[in-house]
MARKOLZA-556764 format. One record per residue (C-alpha): residue number from 1; residue in three letters; x, z, y. Coordinates in steps of 0.05 Angstrom, whole numbers. Layout:
  sero  tido       x       z       y
   NUM   Ala       X       Z       Y
...
END
This chain:
  sero  tido       x       z       y
     1   Met    1624    2967    3118
     2   His    1609    2995    3058
     3   Ile    1660    3039    3009
     4   Ile    1642    3075    2950
     5   Val    1694    3121    2930
     6   Leu    1683    3142    2848
     7   Gly    1719    3208    2848
     8   Gly    1716    3218    2918
     9   Ala    1722    3296    2914
    10   Gly    1774    3289    2877
    11   Ala    1843    3322    2894
    12   Met    1873    3230    2904
    13   Gly    1803    3216    2924
    14   Arg    1788    3259    2984
    15   Val    1845    3238    3021
    16   Thr    1822    3162    3007
    17   Val    1752    3187    3037
    18   Arg    1793    3224    3099
    19   Thr    1834    3165    3110
    20   Leu    1777    3121    3105
    21   Ile    1730    3164    3151
    22   Glu    1786    3146    3210
    23   Tyr    1788    3071    3215
    24   Asp    1730    3044    3266
    25   Asp    1704    2997    3230
    26   Val    1676    3042    3173
    27   Asp    1614    3054    3180
    28   Gln    1593    3080    3098
    29   Val    1635    3122    3055
    30   Thr    1613    3148    2990
    31   Ile    1632    3196    2953
    32   Ala    1613    3190    2877
    33   Asp    1635    3254    2839
    34   Tyr    1607    3277    2780
    35   Asn    1612    3344    2804
    36   Gln    1559    3335    2858
    37   Glu    1574    3409    2884
    38   Arg    1639    3392    2893
    39   Ala    1634    3331    2918
    40   Ser    1589    3362    2975
    41   Glu    1630    3413    2988
    42   Val    1687    3360    3008
    43   Ala    1631    3329    3051
    44   Ser    1612    3385    3083
    45   Thr    1689    3402    3112
    46   Leu    1698    3330    3127
    47   Asn    1630    3337    3169
    48   Ser    1631    3264    3182
    49   Gly    1563    3227    3195
    50   Lys    1589    3157    3156
    51   Ile    1581    3199    3094
    52   Gln    1541    3206    3023
    53   Val    1538    3233    2964
    54   Arg    1522    3204    2909
    55   Gln    1523    3243    2831
    56   Ile    1559    3186    2787
    57   Asp    1561    3187    2713
    58   Ala    1627    3126    2704
    59   Ser    1605    3135    2619
    60   Asp    1528    3102    2659
    61   Ser    1540    3039    2669
    62   Glu    1465    3016    2684
    63   Arg    1472    3081    2728
    64   Leu    1538    3047    2760
    65   Ser    1523    2980    2771
    66   Asn    1455    3006    2807
    67   Leu    1513    3051    2851
    68   Val    1556    2997    2869
    69   Arg    1506    2946    2888
    70   Gly    1513    2931    2958
    71   Ala    1569    2948    2972
    72   Asp    1633    2911    3005
    73   Val    1687    2963    2960
    74   Val    1699    3004    2903
    75   Leu    1756    3053    2892
    76   Ser    1762    3084    2824
    77   Ala    1806    3158    2838
    78   Val    1789    3166    2774
    79   Asp    1809    3176    2705
    80   Tyr    1843    3120    2684
    81   Val    1817    3113    2628
    82   Phe    1738    3095    2651
    83   Asn    1771    3037    2704
    84   Gln    1753    2987    2661
    85   Pro    1667    2994    2661
    86   Ile    1681    2997    2723
    87   Leu    1709    2942    2736
    88   Lys    1664    2902    2702
    89   Ala    1607    2925    2739
    90   Cys    1639    2912    2799
    91   Ile    1641    2841    2776
    92   Gln    1575    2838    2748
    93   Glu    1544    2874    2826
    94   Lys    1601    2820    2858
    95   Val    1647    2890    2891
    96   His    1717    2891    2918
    97   Tyr    1758    2943    2874
    98   Ala    1823    2969    2863
    99   Asp    1836    3037    2828
   100   Leu    1909    3079    2823
   101   Gly    1936    3047    2762
   102   Gly    1926    3039    2688
   103   Leu    1975    3078    2654
   104   Phe    2007    3009    2629
   105   His    1955    2992    2584
   106   Met    1896    2999    2620
   107   Thr    1919    2951    2672
   108   Arg    1934    2903    2624
   109   Lys    1864    2906    2592
   110   Leu    1849    2897    2667
   111   Met    1895    2829    2678
   112   Ala    1864    2808    2622
   113   Met    1792    2803    2666
   114   Ser    1826    2778    2720
   115   Ser    1790    2697    2706
   116   Glu    1717    2729    2704
   117   Ala    1747    2777    2769
   118   Glu    1751    2713    2800
   119   Ala    1694    2675    2778
   120   Ala    1656    2732    2817
   121   Gly    1682    2719    2890
   122   Ile    1722    2785    2875
   123   Thr    1795    2814    2886
   124   Ala    1814    2877    2839
   125   Ile    1877    2913    2863
   126   Leu    1907    2947    2800
   127   Gly    1948    2999    2808
   128   Met    1944    3020    2897
   129   Gly    1970    3084    2896
   130   Gly    2038    3097    2906
   131   Thr    2077    3097    2841
   132   Pro    2032    3044    2820
   133   Gly    2024    3011    2893
   134   Ile    2060    3020    2958
   135   Thr    2124    3009    2898
   136   Asn    2088    2946    2888
   137   Thr    2101    2928    2957
   138   Leu    2168    2950    2959
   139   Ala    2188    2901    2898
   140   Arg    2136    2848    2937
   141   Ala    2177    2848    3007
   142   Ala    2245    2846    2967
   143   Val    2234    2797    2912
   144   Asp    2216    2747    2981
   145   Lys    2286    2744    3006
   146   Leu    2316    2737    2936
   147   Asp    2316    2656    2909
   148   His    2336    2683    2842
   149   Val    2302    2763    2803
   150   Asp    2349    2783    2746
   151   Ser    2327    2859    2753
   152   Ile    2278    2906    2781
   153   Lys    2280    2983    2769
   154   Val    2224    3030    2795
   155   Gln    2248    3105    2812
   156   Leu    2211    3163    2826
   157   Gly    2243    3225    2845
   158   Cys    2199    3287    2866
   159   Ser    2212    3363    2895
   160   Asp    2163    3423    2900
   161   Asp    2184    3487    2946
   162   Thr    2117    3502    2960
   163   Pro    2099    3579    2943
   164   Ser    2060    3592    2888
   165   Thr    2049    3646    2831
   166   Ala    2012    3600    2783
   167   Pro    2046    3582    2719
   168   Leu    2037    3510    2712
   169   Val    2024    3460    2766
   170   Ala    2006    3383    2766
   171   Pro    2023    3345    2813
   172   Tyr    1974    3296    2796
   173   Ser    1923    3293    2732
   174   Ile    1964    3344    2680
   175   Arg    1922    3284    2631
   176   Thr    1962    3232    2660
   177   Ile    2012    3271    2667
   178   Leu    2011    3294    2588
   179   Asp    2008    3208    2578
   180   Glu    2066    3191    2608
   181   Phe    2110    3262    2560
   182   Thr    2071    3237    2502
   183   Arg    2055    3155    2504
   184   Pro    2124    3109    2494
   185   Pro    2143    3078    2559
   186   Gln    2142    3004    2560
   187   Val    2214    2975    2583
   188   Phe    2209    2891    2597
   189   Gln    2264    2856    2573
   190   Asp    2284    2778    2568
   191   Gly    2210    2759    2554
   192   Thr    2193    2814    2515
   193   Trp    2161    2887    2525
   194   Tyr    2193    2940    2480
   195   Pro    2172    3011    2473
   196   Gln    2207    3071    2492
   197   Gln    2222    3141    2452
   198   Pro    2185    3185    2511
   199   Leu    2216    3228    2544
   200   Thr    2277    3182    2536
   201   Gly    2319    3141    2589
   202   Gln    2357    3193    2622
   203   Glu    2402    3174    2682
   204   Glu    2436    3231    2733
   205   Leu    2403    3189    2802
   206   Ile    2416    3216    2869
   207   Phe    2348    3214    2929
   208   Pro    2349    3232    2994
   209   Leu    2334    3303    3004
   210   Pro    2295    3354    2981
   211   Val    2302    3315    2925
   212   Gly    2368    3303    2904
   213   Arg    2396    3294    2838
   214   Ala    2352    3297    2797
   215   Thr    2349    3265    2716
   216   Ala    2296    3209    2702
   217   Ile    2262    3199    2644
   218   Phe    2225    3133    2614
   219   Ser    2149    3133    2650
   220   Leu    2085    3095    2628
   221   His    2067    3054    2685
   222   Ser    2033    2997    2709
   223   Glu    2087    2967    2758
   224   Cys    2129    2949    2684
   225   Ala    2056    2910    2662
   226   Ser    2044    2863    2723
   227   Phe    2117    2853    2756
   228   Pro    2144    2803    2698
   229   Ile    2073    2759    2707
   230   Ser    2085    2766    2780
   231   Phe    2152    2753    2798
   232   Arg    2157    2708    2729
   233   Asp    2170    2648    2774
   234   Lys    2230    2677    2806
   235   Gly    2263    2687    2717
   236   Ile    2260    2761    2718
   237   Arg    2288    2792    2662
   238   His    2289    2857    2664
   239   Val    2238    2920    2694
   240   Ser    2234    2983    2683
   241   Phe    2201    3056    2711
   242   Lys    2239    3118    2706
   243   Ile    2210    3184    2734
   244   Ala    2248    3260    2757
   245   Phe    2201    3320    2761
   246   Pro    2218    3379    2782
   247   Ser    2265    3411    2739
   248   Asp    2222    3472    2723
   249   Phe    2166    3439    2705
   250   Met    2189    3387    2661
   251   Glu    2215    3440    2616
   252   Lys    2143    3479    2629
   253   Leu    2111    3415    2597
   254   Lys    2162    3395    2547
   255   Phe    2145    3468    2514
   256   Leu    2076    3461    2528
   257   Val    2081    3379    2488
   258   Asp    2119    3402    2436
   259   Ile    2080    3461    2410
   260   Gly    2016    3412    2418
   261   Phe    1984    3418    2486
   262   Gly    1992    3346    2484
   263   Ser    1958    3324    2435
   264   Asp    1886    3294    2451
   265   Glu    1861    3301    2373
   266   Pro    1821    3365    2353
   267   Ile    1843    3421    2322
   268   Ser    1793    3475    2288
   269   Val    1791    3547    2327
   270   Arg    1752    3604    2285
   271   Gly    1710    3533    2265
   272   Val    1695    3501    2327
   273   Lys    1734    3433    2343
   274   Val    1773    3429    2402
   275   Ser    1819    3377    2446
   276   Pro    1883    3414    2453
   277   Arg    1906    3372    2510
   278   Glu    1836    3385    2534
   279   Val    1845    3476    2527
   280   Leu    1905    3466    2579
   281   Ala    1870    3417    2616
   282   Arg    1807    3460    2622
   283   Leu    1860    3523    2639
   284   Leu    1892    3489    2693
   285   Glu    1834    3473    2730
   286   Met    1807    3541    2717
   287   Thr    1876    3571    2766
   288   Pro    1857    3590    2838
   289   Val    1883    3546    2880
   290   Glu    1923    3576    2928
   291   Asp    1928    3564    3013
   292   Val    1995    3553    3017
   293   Glu    2027    3508    3069
   294   Pro    2053    3449    3016
   295   Gln    2128    3438    3006
   296   Asp    2143    3373    2971
   297   Cys    2175    3313    2974
   298   Asp    2166    3242    2929
   299   Val    2222    3193    2941
   300   Leu    2190    3122    2915
   301   Arg    2260    3074    2909
   302   Val    2243    3008    2878
   303   Val    2326    2969    2867
   304   Val    2311    2889    2859
   305   Ala    2379    2849    2843
   306   Gly    2377    2772    2837
   307   Lys    2415    2723    2889
   308   Ala    2399    2687    2951
   309   Gln    2437    2633    2974
   310   Gly    2482    2636    2911
   311   Gln    2498    2711    2934
   312   His    2493    2771    2879
   313   Leu    2448    2820    2921
   314   Glu    2420    2884    2903
   315   Ile    2355    2901    2949
   316   Ala    2331    2980    2955
   317   Asn    2276    2998    2987
   318   Gln    2246    3060    2990
   319   Val    2200    3107    3026
   320   Val    2214    3186    3040
   321   Val    2146    3221    3024
   322   Leu    2135    3298    3058
   323   Pro    2071    3338    3074
   324   Tyr    2021    3318    3122
   325   Arg    2021    3365    3167
   326   Arg    1958    3343    3209
   327   Trp    1915    3352    3149
   328   Gly    1953    3410    3118
   329   Ile    1965    3358    3055
   330   Gly    2022    3349    3006
   331   Ala    2066    3292    2995
   332   Gly    2038    3275    2920
   333   Ala    1968    3267    2955
   334   Leu    1985    3239    3006
   335   Asp    2030    3172    2976
   336   Thr    1973    3159    2924
   337   Gly    1905    3164    2966
   338   Thr    1925    3142    3040
   339   Pro    1952    3062    3005
   340   Leu    1884    3071    2968
   341   Ala    1842    3062    3031
   342   Ile    1886    3015    3071
   343   Ala    1875    2963    3007
   344   Gly    1800    2987    3019
   345   Arg    1792    2962    3082
   346   Met    1833    2907    3071
   347   Leu    1780    2883    3029
   348   Ala    1722    2897    3071
   349   Asn    1743    2869    3123
   350   Gly    1784    2805    3100
   351   Glu    1850    2818    3111
   352   Ile    1859    2801    3024
   353   Thr    1840    2734    3006
   354   Arg    1868    2720    2944
   355   Arg    1823    2735    2875
   356   Gly    1819    2761    2811
   357   Ala    1849    2828    2780
   358   Phe    1922    2830    2785
   359   Gly    1974    2880    2819
   360   Pro    1985    2895    2889
   361   Glu    2048    2852    2899
   362   Leu    2007    2788    2893
   363   Cys    1950    2796    2942
   364   Ile    1978    2863    2990
   365   Pro    1996    2827    3053
   366   Val    2061    2867    3064
   367   Glu    2075    2879    3142
   368   Pro    2006    2900    3156
   369   Phe    2012    2956    3095
   370   Phe    2077    2976    3121
   371   Gln    2052    2983    3198
   372   Glu    1992    3025    3176
   373   Leu    2035    3062    3128
   374   Ala    2077    3077    3177
   375   Arg    2021    3109    3212
   376   Tyr    2018    3169    3168
   377   Asp    2105    3175    3179
   378   Met    2112    3133    3112
   379   His    2173    3087    3134
   380   Val    2196    3033    3094
   381   Thr    2279    3029    3087
   382   Glu    2317    2972    3066
   383   Thr    2388    2982    3036
   384   Arg    2426    2910    3009
   385   Thr    2492    2914    2971
   386   Val    2527    2854    2959
   387   Val    2554    2852    2891
   388   Val    2627    2826    2876
   389   Ser    2631    2809    2814
END
């Protein structure tokens, strides 16, 4: 089987590539990246005869179609703004597709392409990293145990004690994080999506250590787009997503957003038009990467409330992710890059049979997926609580 990883030289994409090449039945992995030099460096580091490198601009539709033609699966680990043209190319060439999420609005656009994907005979999995991705399967596992679902609350807790002299270290794409800090989060309630003010919804949540007690806020995420559609037959009334970043990171990024670095609107600097956001992103890219052992942690939790056999229940499914010492990578890279690879292999070997474009909760075989996560020390735990009214 041949799997293409777009953005395969990026921080998350290279983890996807590394996961794929360890599968015996994956014959070829193409690292397709805008930065060919960086892609070649990744390929050299991984030192596998399965890997080939291709330079690609995801905005070039003709080259994109030529690239994906004949592949079994295309995995998108690029910025989510490119997901729509990539999916269009996959539909045209009848190639299965999965991405890391579309930050709600892009995911809804891709969900609207479901009939096209189905007609082409392909599956497009929308959001197959940690959140969305693992969280979607956690929700599916809980929903399947309930006759009726009242609410699904997705909660992500993050900590990072990795020693660093860098003034700011982003756990994932700074452009995506800036969107989360500046664009209105969406909360689904009683059949309608309600936009919230960015950085609101503060709630103290208690996560397992090393995250511990943390302040979470609403965030714009794909689960809020897909869950109300996927689980409507269970009568779902509420879906929300909250994230708790490390407090130091929150303070620094909020300051940068408050003074304008979250804006993509060009400003004139000595007669030159520049985007404040792109300036910040470029400065962070130029910050030297320190070769130190990661000490971060992600807690991915989904709390589902509903009824089973007339009893009110709350089911909390959770995964605590720590750095993966075998590869020397952090928790955030592991829980984002690895699920995309697992889903890509499932698509290529025929384990996933439903066709169309939708969230992972509608097509990923839950138990086999959890078993694959466990291979990388990501273990699912369930807590079930009877709610007495």
